[in-house]
N, C-alpha and C positions, 0 to 999 in steps of 0.2 A: 477567500477560502483557504489559501495556503497557510497563513499563520494560525487560523482558528482550528484547522484540522489537526495540527500538531498538539494543540491544547486538548482537543477532544480525544486524540489517541492516548495522551498521557492520562486523562481521566478514565479512559477505558482500561488501561493497564492497571490502574489503582483499584478499580471496582470489579473488573472481570478477569484480570490476569493477562499475562503476556500471550499465552497460547490462543485464547479466544480473540484477543485484539489483533494478533497477527493473522489469524484465520479470517476475521472480518475484513481486514485491509486487503488481503489477497482475493477474497471472494467478491470484492467489488468488480472483479472480472465478469460476474454475472450481470452487471449493468452495462459495462463497456462493450462486451461481445455482441449482445443484441443491437446496440447502437451502431456497430460497424456495418451490420446488414440493413438496418432500417433507415439510418440517416446518412451513411457514407457510401452506400452503393457497393459494398463488398460482395463478391460472388462466392458462393459456398461450393468450391470444387471438392471432389471426393477426397483428395489427399488432405486438404485443409480441414475438412469435416472430421476425418479420422484423427488428425493431429489435435484438434480442439477437444474431441471426446477423450482422447488419451490424457490430455492436459488436465481436464476437469477431474478425471479419475486420479491422476497424480496428485493434484491439490488435496483431494479428499484423503488420500492415503498418507501424504506427508503431514497433514495437519491433525490427523486423528490422534487422540490421546485416551488412555483408559479412564473410565468414570471414577470420580473420587470415592473414597470409602464412605459407606452409608453411616458409619459411626460418627462422622463429623457433625457438630451441632448445627441446627437449622439457622439460616440467616434471616434477619428481619425482612418484612415485605418490601420496604424501601430499598434495601440492599439488593434484593433479587431483581427489582425493577431496574436499578442502575446497571446490573450485570447484563441486562438485555438492551437497555436504551443506548448506552454508549457504544457498544459494538455495532449496533444498527446505524448509529450516526456516522461511525467510522466507515462502514460499508458504503453508505450513501454518499458521503463526502468524497472519498477517494474515487468512487465511480464517476461522479460528476466532474471531478478534476481531470481524470483521464480523458473524458469526452471533450472537455474544453481545450485540453492540450492538442487534441487532434484538430479541433476547429482552428486553433492558432496556426498550426502547421499548414493547414489547408488554405488559410487566408493569404499565404505568400509573403507575409511580413518578414523582413530580414531577421534571422535568429538573434543577432546581437541586439537589435532594437526591441524585439518582443521580450527577451529575457530581461533587458534593462528596465523596461516598463513594468514587468511583473514584480521584480524585486524592489523597485523604487516605490511601487504602490503597497507592497507587503510591509515595508519597513515602518511607516507611520502607524499602520494597524497593529503591528507587533509591539511597538513602543506604547501605544495606547492600552493594549491588553496588559502589558507588563506594569504600567502605572496603575491600572485598575486593580490588579492583583495585589500590588504593593499597598495601596490604600486600604485594602481589605485585610491587611496583616499577613500578606504572602511573603515569599522569599525576597531578600534584599538583592538589588542589582549590583553584582560584584565583578571584579576583573576576571575571576574564574568563570563566572557565567558568560561574560563577554567572549572569552577565549573559546569556551565550549560552543557558544553560538556561532562564532566565525567558522570553527571547524565543521560543525554540522551544516552550516550554510554553504561551505565549499562543496561538500559531498552532495548536498541537495541541488546546488547549481549544476554540478556535473551530471547528476541524474536527469534533470529536466532537459539539459542541453542535448544529451545523447538520445533521450526519448523523443524529442522534437526532430532530431536528425533522422531517427528511425522512421518516423512518419513521413518525413520529406523524401527519404530514400525509397520507401515502399508506399507511395500514395494510394495505390489500388488495393493494398492489403492491410487495412487497419486492424483487422481481427488478428493477423499474424503478429503485429507489433504489440497489441494489447496482451495477447496470450503469452507470447514468449517472454516478455518482461516480467509479468507476474509469476509465471511458472519458474522462470530462471532465478528470480530473487529467492523464492522459497527453497528451491533445490540448493542454491549456493549457501543460503543461511543454514540449512540442515547440515551441509558438509562442514561449514565453519564451526558450528556448534559441536560437532563430533571431534574435529581435529584440534581446535583451540581450547574449547571449554569442557571437553571430555563428557559431553552429553551422551546419554544412551538413547539410541533409536531402536524401535521395535522392527521386526522383519517387515511389517506392513509399511512403516515409514521408509525403510531402505528400498523397498519395492517401488514406493512412490517416487523416490529420487531417480531410480532407473527409468521409470515410466516418463518422468519429466524430460530427461535427456532424449528419450525416444520421441516424445511429443514435439519438442523443439526441432529435432532433426527432420 
């Protein structure tokens, strides 16, 4: 799942755009949150329920964007289908991956062993996918690609490591780990967009960032 979800995310960005793809990735929380209560025995205390409700409101506010101009030309039916299909696959894929990470953390396997197994198994799948795309006339495998892949892999490795540590540190509170990571990533991404890339956020988006801080607290 790990290598294929990144290809799916890339396809979603191409067909549906960054905003919808990012929204789909973060709204995978709608799959992992119920799993916390149904499969992992999390108890819904009043404070946690308020935090989760605020978090979902924060996600909606941060990810909201104005509708495109109606003057834009209509897209073909196949393009419209792809705009929905790929974000839905992203939502489902990241939701399942979040749940499986919790299962790994719950199993008690040492972190070093589980991470080594994940990445060792992901590597041949990633190479097979790269070879398949190359045979179909895709991008060549270059040193630049390798360097970018290593850099992305280091961040991804760190992300998974601390995500698993979060589940290990709070074994009775999976909903807190699921929610705080997803809400936190969107809030931090919004701030980085404003400070580094001079993106403009609406008042509703900014209210969502403040709500996210409150929800995590």
